[in-house]
C-alpha positions as CSV (number, residue, x, y, z in Angstrom):
1,M,10.3,0.3,-3.1
2,K,12.4,-2.6,-2.1
3,G,11.0,-5.4,0.0
4,E,12.2,-6.7,3.3
5,T,14.9,-9.5,3.2
6,N,15.6,-10.0,7.0
7,L,13.8,-13.2,8.0
8,N,13.2,-12.1,11.7
9,T,11.7,-8.7,10.4
10,L,9.6,-10.6,8.0
11,L,8.3,-12.9,10.7
12,K,7.7,-10.1,13.2
13,N,5.7,-8.3,10.6
14,I,4.1,-11.2,8.8
15,N,0.4,-10.0,9.6
16,P,-1.7,-12.5,7.7
17,V,-5.1,-11.5,6.5
18,L,-7.7,-14.3,5.6
19,N,-9.5,-13.0,2.4
20,S,-13.1,-13.8,2.2
21,G,-14.4,-16.2,-0.5
22,D,-13.8,-19.6,-1.8
23,Y,-11.1,-20.0,-4.4
24,V,-10.2,-22.8,-6.8
25,F,-7.3,-23.6,-9.2
26,C,-8.4,-24.5,-12.7
27,S,-6.7,-25.5,-16.0
28,T,-7.9,-24.5,-19.4
29,K,-6.4,-24.2,-23.0
30,Q,-8.0,-20.9,-23.7
31,I,-8.6,-17.7,-21.6
32,D,-10.2,-15.6,-24.3
33,N,-13.7,-16.3,-23.2
34,I,-12.8,-15.4,-19.5
35,D,-13.1,-11.8,-18.2
36,N,-9.7,-10.7,-16.9
37,N,-11.5,-9.2,-13.9
38,H,-12.5,-12.6,-12.6
39,I,-8.9,-13.9,-12.8
40,I,-7.1,-13.7,-9.5
41,N,-3.9,-15.2,-11.0
42,F,-2.8,-17.1,-14.0
43,F,0.3,-19.0,-15.0
44,K,0.9,-20.3,-18.6
45,E,2.2,-23.9,-18.6
46,K,2.9,-26.2,-21.5
47,E,-0.3,-28.1,-20.8
48,G,-2.4,-24.8,-20.7
49,Y,-3.3,-22.0,-18.4
50,T,-3.6,-22.5,-14.6
51,L,-6.1,-20.0,-13.2
52,V,-7.0,-19.0,-9.7
53,L,-10.6,-17.8,-9.6
54,L,-13.4,-17.5,-7.1
55,K,-15.4,-20.7,-7.0
56,S,-18.5,-19.1,-8.3
57,D,-16.6,-17.7,-11.3
58,A,-15.2,-21.1,-12.1
59,D,-18.6,-22.6,-11.9
60,S,-20.0,-20.0,-14.2
61,Y,-17.4,-20.7,-16.8
62,G,-17.9,-24.5,-16.4
63,L,-14.2,-25.0,-15.3
64,A,-13.3,-28.1,-13.4
65,Y,-11.4,-27.9,-10.1
66,S,-10.5,-30.4,-7.3
67,C,-10.1,-28.5,-4.2
68,V,-11.9,-25.4,-2.6
69,M,-9.4,-23.2,-1.0
70,S,-9.1,-20.1,1.2
71,W,-6.5,-17.3,0.5
72,I,-4.3,-15.9,3.1
73,T,-2.2,-12.8,2.3
74,L,0.9,-12.0,4.2
75,Q,0.8,-8.1,4.6
76,V,4.6,-7.8,5.1
77,H,6.3,-6.5,2.0
78,S,8.7,-9.2,1.3
79,S,11.4,-9.0,-1.2
80,L,11.4,-11.5,-4.0
81,E,15.1,-12.2,-3.0
82,S,14.2,-12.9,0.6
83,V,15.2,-16.3,1.9
84,G,13.4,-18.3,4.5
85,L,9.9,-16.9,4.7
86,T,8.1,-19.5,2.4
87,A,10.1,-22.2,4.3
88,A,8.9,-20.9,7.7
89,F,5.2,-21.0,7.0
90,S,5.2,-24.1,4.8
91,K,7.0,-26.0,7.6
92,V,4.6,-25.2,10.3
93,L,1.8,-26.0,7.8
94,A,3.3,-29.2,6.8
95,E,3.9,-30.2,10.4
96,N,0.2,-30.0,10.9
97,Q,-0.8,-31.8,7.7
98,I,-2.0,-28.7,5.8
99,S,-1.1,-28.3,2.2
100,C,-0.5,-25.0,0.7
101,N,0.0,-23.3,-2.7
102,V,2.0,-20.2,-2.6
103,I,2.0,-17.3,-5.2
104,A,4.5,-14.6,-4.7
105,G,3.4,-11.2,-5.8
106,Y,5.7,-8.1,-6.1
107,Y,4.7,-6.9,-2.7
108,H,3.2,-9.9,-0.8
109,D,3.1,-13.7,-0.5
110,H,-0.4,-15.3,-1.0
111,I,-1.0,-18.7,0.3
112,F,-3.9,-20.9,-0.7
113,V,-4.9,-23.6,1.8
114,P,-7.8,-26.1,1.8
115,K,-10.9,-24.2,3.0
116,V,-11.5,-26.9,5.7
117,S,-8.0,-26.0,7.4
118,S,-8.2,-22.3,6.9
119,K,-8.7,-21.2,10.4
120,N,-6.0,-23.4,11.7
121,A,-3.7,-22.5,8.9
122,F,-4.2,-18.8,9.7
123,K,-3.6,-19.2,13.4
124,L,-0.3,-21.2,12.7
125,I,1.0,-18.6,10.4
126,E,0.0,-15.8,12.8
127,G,1.8,-17.8,15.5
128,L,5.1,-17.4,13.7
129,K,5.4,-14.0,15.2
130,A,5.6,-15.6,18.7
131,S,8.2,-18.1,17.6
132,L,11.0,-15.4,17.6
């Protein structure tokens, strides 16, 4: 199933969802001792593995992190080849001094924002519909 590429259609159907939980980004050299069911996402870098985990799971594995984040999922099925969606939400977040870390899945974009800014970030992203 091919995802949407038209930016106006993507923004009209952005439908963000604020997932429950506290999330953290961690770095580790080994992942053999970490249950795959606890890993939300991972990326292998030359320095080691970057993991996205629930804060409680990171704590139980003794992994360090610097920022507690919230996870917003855009429910629109965006194509990996779409242009402008990431720019649209990152621009509005940046204009409001909210950092974001984005992970593109096959079907959806996932935005991690500082926990303290999650409600404001959600409203700003949701407000992109009205900007059309």
